[in-house]
PABA-598346 format. One record per residue (C-alpha): x, y, z. Coordinates in steps of 0.1 Angstrom, whole numbers, plus 5000, padded with zeros to 4 digits. Layout:
residues N
XYZ
...
END
This chain:
residues 302
500150014998
500850384999
501750525031
502950845045
506250765064
507750935090
511350855096
512751125120
511551435135
511351735113
510051955091
507251865061
510051765042
510251445066
507151325052
507651055029
504850945004
506350545001
505050164996
505150015026
503349675040
499749675048
499149635083
498049295100
494949265124
494349115152
491448945161
489049225179
490749475150
489449545113
490949635087
490249975070
490350085031
490750495039
489050645014
489650975033
491851155065
492851525075
494951725092
495051805128
497752005142
498651715168
500051585132
502451875128
503451845167
504151505164
506051515130
508151785144
508851665179
507551965200
504851685210
507351415219
507151405256
502951305254
502951165215
506551005207
506850825177
508450535172
510250535134
509450505111
506050655120
502450705099
500551015112
496851035108
494051025134
490851105114
490050795098
486750745069
487150445048
485450085041
485949815062
488449555040
488849285064
487449175102
489448965130
487748625143
486248835172
484549105151
480849065144
478449385128
481049485102
480649315068
482949415042
482349765023
480749875056
481350255057
482850345090
484750665104
486850635134
489550865161
492350605153
496250625145
498050545114
495450715090
497850885066
497950555042
495750385018
495050095052
494850145088
493849865118
491149995141
489349815172
486249735165
485349945194
486250265178
484650225149
481050445144
479550395108
478750745085
475750855086
474250805049
473751195042
477651205046
480351105021
484451035034
486051335032
483151495056
482851215077
486951215078
486951595093
485051505121
486251235146
489551445166
487451775168
484951635171
485351455200
488051675218
485151965216
482351725230
484451565257
486251945271
482052005274
481051705293
484051595306
486551895316
483652165322
480451965328
478252205328
474852275344
471952465328
472252825327
475652845335
477853115312
480352935296
483153155273
484652895244
487753005230
488852925194
485252925187
485552895147
487852645149
486652255146
487052195180
485452505191
482752515167
481952145183
482452255223
479652565216
477452325195
477052075226
477352345252
473952505238
472552165237
473252135276
471352455281
473852705291
474653055276
477553055254
479853305246
482253235215
485353355216
486753505184
489353735167
487654105161
488054025123
486153705126
482853885148
480453815113
481153465107
480753365141
477453535145
476453225124
477352975153
474253065170
475753135204
474653435228
476953615224
480453675205
483353825222
486453965210
489253805222
491854045209
490254325224
490654435254
487954645260
485254355253
487854145275
487454385306
483554365301
483353955313
483153875348
482053595368
481853335343
481052985355
483652815330
485952865299
486252555271
489852685260
491152545227
493752835221
496052845253
499253095253
498653465264
494753475252
493753265285
496253405305
494253715302
490953535300
491153395334
490753635357
487353655339
486153325356
484153315396
485653165423
485252795424
484252815385
485652565356
488852555329
488452295304
491552285282
492752095259
496152255255
497252135296
496852395324
497952765317
500752875341
498953125354
496052935366
497252845408
496753175412
493253145414
490252975428
489152775404
489252405392
491552305360
490652035339
493151935310
492551655291
493551445260
490851325230
489750925239
488350735213
484350705219
481950535191
478750605201
479350945208
481251045175
477950885154
475651145177
477851405169
478151325129
474351255127
474151675143
476651705114
474251555083
471451725106
473152115098
472852125134
476252255136
479152195103
482952105104
484152325071
486352115048
488752465029
490952205009
491151874995
494851724982
495751374974
497851235001
501051274984
500551604988
500851615026
504251795026
501852115007
498952035033
500952065068
502852345053
498752505049
498052415084
500652485100
500552855083
496652845095
493753075079
493052785062
489552875070
488652515069
490252145079
492252015050
491551655035
493651455024
492451145000
494350824996
END
């Protein structure tokens, strides 16, 4: 099969589109013919070595977390996944024509979604949902600020928080204000406007997808006993405040992924796609993703 191999940490030139062996699958695993995958920030952080403390790569490695494709074969203990079934998952090693995943992480793809749109979902939607449901754990009528609300994780967090009956503030850059109005949040806050930040008081929680100096400036806006949920670790300044900090890493959840994909299929929220590229152009995709400003997910088609 063709796959993108990473022989060592480095820039995008380290990504090699080459021939390699189809992976073997175990008795409780499924071999998937990948029809689409996507690029996430963790991919280029793993490639560069920036994330090696949390996610070390065993070289030569195959990156990629989002899987959308068709069942090719299944192990002896697997049932319910016939050959040709369309499936998606938060998995590993998806920059390839084939990948192996445990049956328990696989979800069917809703009929209304094609492979590219399904491939845009697993990591960002599960991260966004778990940011709200497992980290923030909101109660109805609480006020939650979601930072980076126009990213894939942020869009999902806004959607999930609204479904839990909370008052959601969408935090974006001032230049994104008009676009963010379509998210359905109670209000839009420009996080690069000090006057708007100064008006934030007694927030019950912040669901943070941005990190850095932005969240450091926002910590004082959380009420005593409030919550900071973060996908980027614990901010240095958080220890100065009487708040609960919940930093986490997303985990596969097949049933929740299917529910979120159904919400997307019904038009309740969306994860925009900016570009679709052949897997062989993965270096270009990584450069575009790292540069930022693509306006949506970059999909890779094996």
